[in-house]
N, C-alpha and C positions, 0 to 999 in steps of 0.2 A: 282387637278389631277384624270383625268378623270378614270372612271371605264375601258376602252378598255387598261389601263396600264397592265389591267393584258392578254388582250387576243391579243395572238400572231400571225404573219401574215405567219410565214414561220415556228413555229413548233407549236402544239397542245399546249392548257392552260396549264398554267403547277403551278398554285395555285388559287383557288376560291375567291373572299373577304371574304367571310364567315372562312374559314381558317386562314385567315391574320386579325382576331378579336381581338386576343389576342398580336398580335404586335400590330396592326395599332386602332386608335381611328377614328370613323366614322364620319366626320363631318357635312354631308348631303348625300344625296340620291346619290350624283354624283363623293363627295370627302371624300378621306379618306387620313388622315394626320396619320404621327406621330407625337410622342409629344419629345420625349426626345434619349436620346441618347443610354440608356440602352433599351427602344425599338428598335429603330436601331440594338443592339449587339444580342438582340435574334430574330431576324427575319431574320441575315445572318446569325446565326446559324442553325435557323430551317428552310431557306429558300434557303442561298447557298453555304455553305461548302456543298461537296459531302458527306452526312451520310447516315440512314439508309433507307429513298427512294433509294437509289441505283442511283441516279443522276450523270450522267455522264458515268455512268460507262456502257461498253459492252464486251460480253464474245465472243464474236467472234473477237477480236484483238487479244484475245489470240492464238491465231491460225494460225497466217499471217505468222510468223517470220519463221528462222532455228533455235527456240532451242526447237519447240517441232514438233511429227512425230505419226503416227499413227499404233498402234501394236495390234490389233484382230481382228478378219473377225467380219463384224456387217450385219445382213440381208437384212439393206437397207440404204440407205445413210445418213440419220439422217439429225437434223436439221441444223449442223454445219458444214457440208461436204461443203457448197457453199465458206464458207470462209476459211476455210484449201485448200480448192484447187482453190480458186483466183477466183471463179464464179464471171461474174458483178452483179448475183442477187441469191435468193435463189429460188429454182424450183418449192418450194408447195408452196410461197408466194413472187411475182416479187416484193411487195413493199419494201421487208427486204432485206437490202444490209449490210456488212461488214460495222461495225461503225455506222449504223444507230441512234444508241440508245446512243453513245455520243452527237452525233449534239442535240438529242430532251432534253440530260441531261443537256448540258453543257451551252446552253443559257439563259434559266431558270435561272442559278445560275447567269449569267451574268445580265441580269437582274434585279436582288434582288442587285446586286453588285451597278447598277445604281442609285438602286430608294432609297439607302444609300449612294452613293454621293452626290444623290441633295440634299438630306434632311438634312443631318447632318449639312451642315450650318445654320438652324433656329430649332432642336432642344435645350431644356433643357440639361442641366450637365457639367461636368467641362469641362477645357479646354482638360485634358488629355484623359476623356472618348469620348468625341467627334476624338480628334485626333485618338486614341487606332481604333474604330470601322473605322475612314476612313480611315486609312494605311491596316486595313485588307483587306477591299474591293477593293482598291486599288492592294493589292498583291493576290488577289483571280482572280479580274477581270483579270490581268496578265495571270496567272495560265490558265485559261480557254481558253485565245487567243491561249493561246501556246501551249494546246493540239488542238486546231480544226484548226492551222495552218499547225502543222505537223500533219496531218490525210486527211486534204480537199487539200492542194495545194503540189507545189512542191517544195522542200528542196530551203533554201534559197541560199544554195553556191555550188551547183552541178555545174556543166562544161556547161550541157545544159538550166541554168534558166536563168532568166532575173527578178529578183525579181520587178522592177521597172513598169515591165510589165504585168506579170503572175497573173493570177486571184487567189486571195485571200479567204477570209471569209469576211461575212457583217460584219461591224464594228457598232456595237451599243451603243452609248456614255452616253445616257439619257435615263429615264423611259418612256419618251413618245413613241407612235407609231405613223409611217405615215402611212393611208391606203394605200399610192402607194408602200408599201414594199421599201428593201433598198437591193443595187445593194452589190456586190462582189467589197472589196475594194482591192489593190494590196498586193500581199505579203508582201512588201517594208513598205507599209505602214500600214498594221499588227505588224509589225515588230517594226516599230515606235512607235506605242501606247504600244506595250509591254512594251520596253524600259522607258516611258515616265511614266506609271504606275508602275512599278518598281521602278522609281528614287523617286516620290513623296511618293509612299508605304514606302519607307525602309526611308527616313529620318524621315518620322511621327513614324513608328517604334522605330526608336534608339532614339528618345524619351521621347513617350510614349507606347511600346510594349512589352518591353525587359522582361517583368515579366509575358507574357499571357502562357497557358499551351501549351501541346504537341499538343491541338485537335484545334488552331488556331495558324492565322499565326505570325510571330515575324519576328525581324528584322536580324534574323541569317536563317532564312528559306529561307526569302528576296532575301539573298547574293547569300544562294544555287541556285534557282531560277534565280535569274541572269548568273551564272557560267554555269546554261543547257541555256539560250537564246544563248550567247556570244559563246558556241560550237557549237550554228547549225549556225551562223552565220560566224565562223569562224575570232574572232577576239581575238585571242589568248591573249593577254594581258592583256583583259579588263575579261578572264577568270581566268588567275593567280591572279589578282587583289580582283575579287569576291569571289572566292575560299580562298584565304590567309583571307580576310574577314571571311569566317564562322572560319576559322581553329584557329584565333586567340580569338574567342569568345567561341568556342567548340571542342573541342578536341579528344573526346571520341570514341577509336575504343575497340570493346570487342576482348575478348582475349579468343577462341573459344577453345584452352584447358581445361578453368575452366568453359567455360560456359554449356557444358553438350550436351545431346542428346535428351530430353525428347522434343520437340516443341511444347508439350500442356501445358504443367508447363513454357518452355519461351521461345517461338515463337522471330524470329528475327524482322520479323515486327509484332511491338506493341508496344501499347505505355511506356512500363517498359524496351526496351531496352533502354540501356543509351546513342546509337547512335542517336536517334528518333529525329527528329528536328520538324518534324509537321507529324501526322497521319492523314488521313480519308480512309474515305469508309467502307461499310458494305460487309458483307461476302457474298453477294447476287455478287459483283463485284467480287469474283475470284473462287467463286467456281459454277460448272457447280451443276444443280439441279439434287437428286439422283435416278438415275437409267439412265441417259437420256445418249445417245453416249458420252457428254463428258470425261464421265468415261476409255475410250478407244485411248485416247490420252496419251502419253507422251512425258519427254524429250529425244531428240535427241539423239545418237549415238554421234556426232557430238560436241554435247555439253559435252554429259560425260567425252566422250575420252582427251577432252582438259584437266582435272586435274590432276596434276601428283600427285605422291605416298606422301603422309604425307599429302596432303592438307585435313585438315578437314572440312569445306564447302564440300565434297562429302559425306562426312554421312552428318554433321549437319543441309546443306539445303539440302538432299537428301535423299528421300528413295524408295527403288523397283522403280525407276527410275523416279519419280515425286517429286516436289519440294515442301517441307516440311516447310519455312519458316514459315508458318502461323500451326495453331491445326490442327490437321488432320481431325476435325468434323469441319464443318460449325459452327453450334450452338455455339460455343465456341470463335469464333474468335468476337474478340472486333474491329479492322480495319483492311482494305482490302491492305493499302498501303501506305508506308511512306515514306519520305526525309530521310533519314540519310549521316553522319557524311563521311561514307566511302567513299562518290559521292564525296566528294570536292576532297579528295586526288586523286582518280582517273580523274576527271576534271583536274584538275592543271595538273598531271603530264601529259596529253596528250599535252595541251595548250605547256608546256616545251618541248615536243619531237616536237611539230610541228612547232618550231621557232625552235630546232636545224638544223631541213630537211633544217628551210630557209636561214641556213650557220650561226645562231647564237649558236654555238657550246657549248659554256659555259651551255647550259640549258642540255644537255642529263644528266650530272650527278642529276640536280637538277628536273628531269624526274622518274632517278632511284630510288633518293631518297623517293620519293611520294609511289612508288609501293610498295619498301620495309617496307615502314612503318606501309602500310596496310596488308601485307603477313605475318612478322613477327607474325600478330596476328590473323593468319588463316593458318597457318602451325605447325603442333606438333613440338616441341623443338627438336626433334635430328631428323627429316628431313629438316629443313628449309634451307636454303641457298640465297644468294642474288643475286635476278638477275642480269646478264651484258649485253649489247648490240653490236651485232658485228658492224651496223651500222645505220644510222638515219632510213632507212625504219624496220628495224629489230627493232628497241624500238616503233616504233608507232604502227608496229604489236601486241608489247606485250602490249603495253598499251589499247588499244581493247580488246584485248586477256583477259586480266587481269577485263575489266568492266564487257566484257561479262559473266565471269564465278560467279563474286560478282553479280550484278545486273538481273540476267535471271528471270523470270517468277514477274517484278516486274515495274509497271509505265511505257509502252509500251518502253522501255529504247532501245531495244534490236532493234524494229522495227524502233523505229526514227533513232538509230545511221546509219540500214544499207540505210534506205536514204540519210542520209549523206557520207556515204563512198563509193557513187556509183552507187545506187539502181542496185548489183548483182545478179546474177542469182539465184536462188532458185531452189532446187527439194521437192518435199512433195510426198512420197509412201502410196497408197493406198490401202487396203485389201479388194474388196468387197465382195469375198468370198473363201471359204475353200483353192483353188487351186492358184488364182490368185492376183497378185501385179502388180498395176497400178501405172505411174509415172505422176503427172502435174507439169509443170514448170512454176516459173515464170521470164521473161525472162529477161535480161540486160535492165533495165530501159523502165521497162514493164508498161503499162497505170495503172495498178491496186498498181500500187505504192503510188497513188495517188485515197482517197476513193473516191467513188460516195455520190454525196448531197443526203439525202435523196428524194424519190418521195414525202412523204407527205407535204417536204418543198418546194419544187419546184411547188408544186401543189400551197400552199401556196401565195407563193411570186414570182409574172413574173417577175420580174428583175433577177432571181438568171440566169445563168447559168451553164451549165453542164458541168461537167470533161470530159475528153474521157475516153470512157466507153468500155473494154478491151472485146473482144468476147468470147462467151461460149469456154471452156477450156474441151478439150476429153483427159484421160489418155493414155497412150501407156503403 
C-alpha cells in the first residue's frame, strides 16, 4: 500500500503516516501494513468514527432549515450569516460554503473504512473479530455516503429528480487513489452502493456485532440506517421491514413523565439514554464557540407553536427557545448525535401512512398505533390523548409533524426531510440593526437545497462538476 494512500486529491490530507503508527506497522519506506483485527478496530475508532476531531461536522448545517430563526441584533453579519441566508458562499471567505466541513470530514472516514475493508481478509484474529470490524466498516461507509448524497445531490424521490442521471458524489471504494481523480457517480449508483454496504454490514453484525457498545455500530443501528435510506427512496415496505427489525430487537422508549428536566444530569442525546442505539460526535459538532453569533439563533416560532399542551418535550427538550437535548455547557457533552429508537417508530409510521395514501387503507391504524406509542411516553398522563386522522393527507402530515417535534436539532433530519417533501419555500428573518428586519427566502426547489461542493475539493479533482450555483440573496 503506497504512502499516497493518505494523500487525497479532492480534500486535504486527513491523517499522516506518523499519526497511524499506533494502528499500523510500517513494513518499508513505502508500505504500511495493518497486522491484526484489533489494529483495524483501533484504526476505525480513531480515524473512521466521527469523534473528538469533529470530522464530518459542520455547524453551518444547523442554520439551513425552518426550525431556526434569528432573534437578536448584531453589529455585523457574522461568520454564519451566509448559511442562515442561503448565500452561495461566505462574504469574508469565498471558499467557505455551507456544508464544506462535512465534505472534508466524511471522505477521510470513508477512506479509513476502505482501508479496513481492504486489509480485513489479510489480518490475524478470530473470525468473529474480523467480521465485527468488517461489518462496522461497511455500515459506517454507508452512513457517510448517505450523509453526502443528501447534502450534495438532488433528492432521490423528488418529482424533478432523475436518480439514474442526476450527479451524486464520487464513490471511493478502495484505499488506493488515482492521480486522475474520481468523477461523480449518479444518485442511483450511490444509493445502490449504500444498500449493498448495508446488506453486507448487517449480515456480519447479526453474526458477530450484536454485543458492540453504543459507541460502535451494530445490527440494530444498521437496521435503523436502512429505514432512513428507504424512506429517502420511497420504498415504504422496506422502511417498515427495517424499522420492525429495530423494534423487535430494542423497543425502549423513555417516559418523559419520569425522565426529569435536568439535561446536564440526563440529556436526551446521550449514551445513557436507554433509547440510544449508536452515539457519535463531539461538542464541537453541535455548539457554536462561546461568544460567536451562533448564540443569536434560536428555535423558530413555527416549531415552538407546534407543541400541544401537555407535550413534555416542550420543556424537557427546550428551554428559553433553545434546544437542551444535550447538556447546556459544551464541556459536559460526551456525544453530539445519536440514533434513537423513537426514530424507528416515526419512520415506520410514515411508511404505513404512505401506503395508506396509495390505497392500502389497512395501514392507517398501524401508522396511528406507532405515533401513539411514542406520544404516550412524551405527554403528561393527564394531557395525553390518542391521535386520530381525518384522511390520508392529514395522517401523513401528522407523521411529518411528530417527527419534527421529536428529532429537531438532530442529525440534519429536518433539512433532509424538507428536501424529501418537495423542497418547499422557507423564509428566514434577520435583524441587521435595532430597527430593521430583513426577510431572506429559499424558493420552492431552490438550487440552494443542493449544497455546493467545496472549492478545495474542486481544485484538487478536475473531474468534479459544480452543482447549480444560487445567486447572491438580498433581504427585503
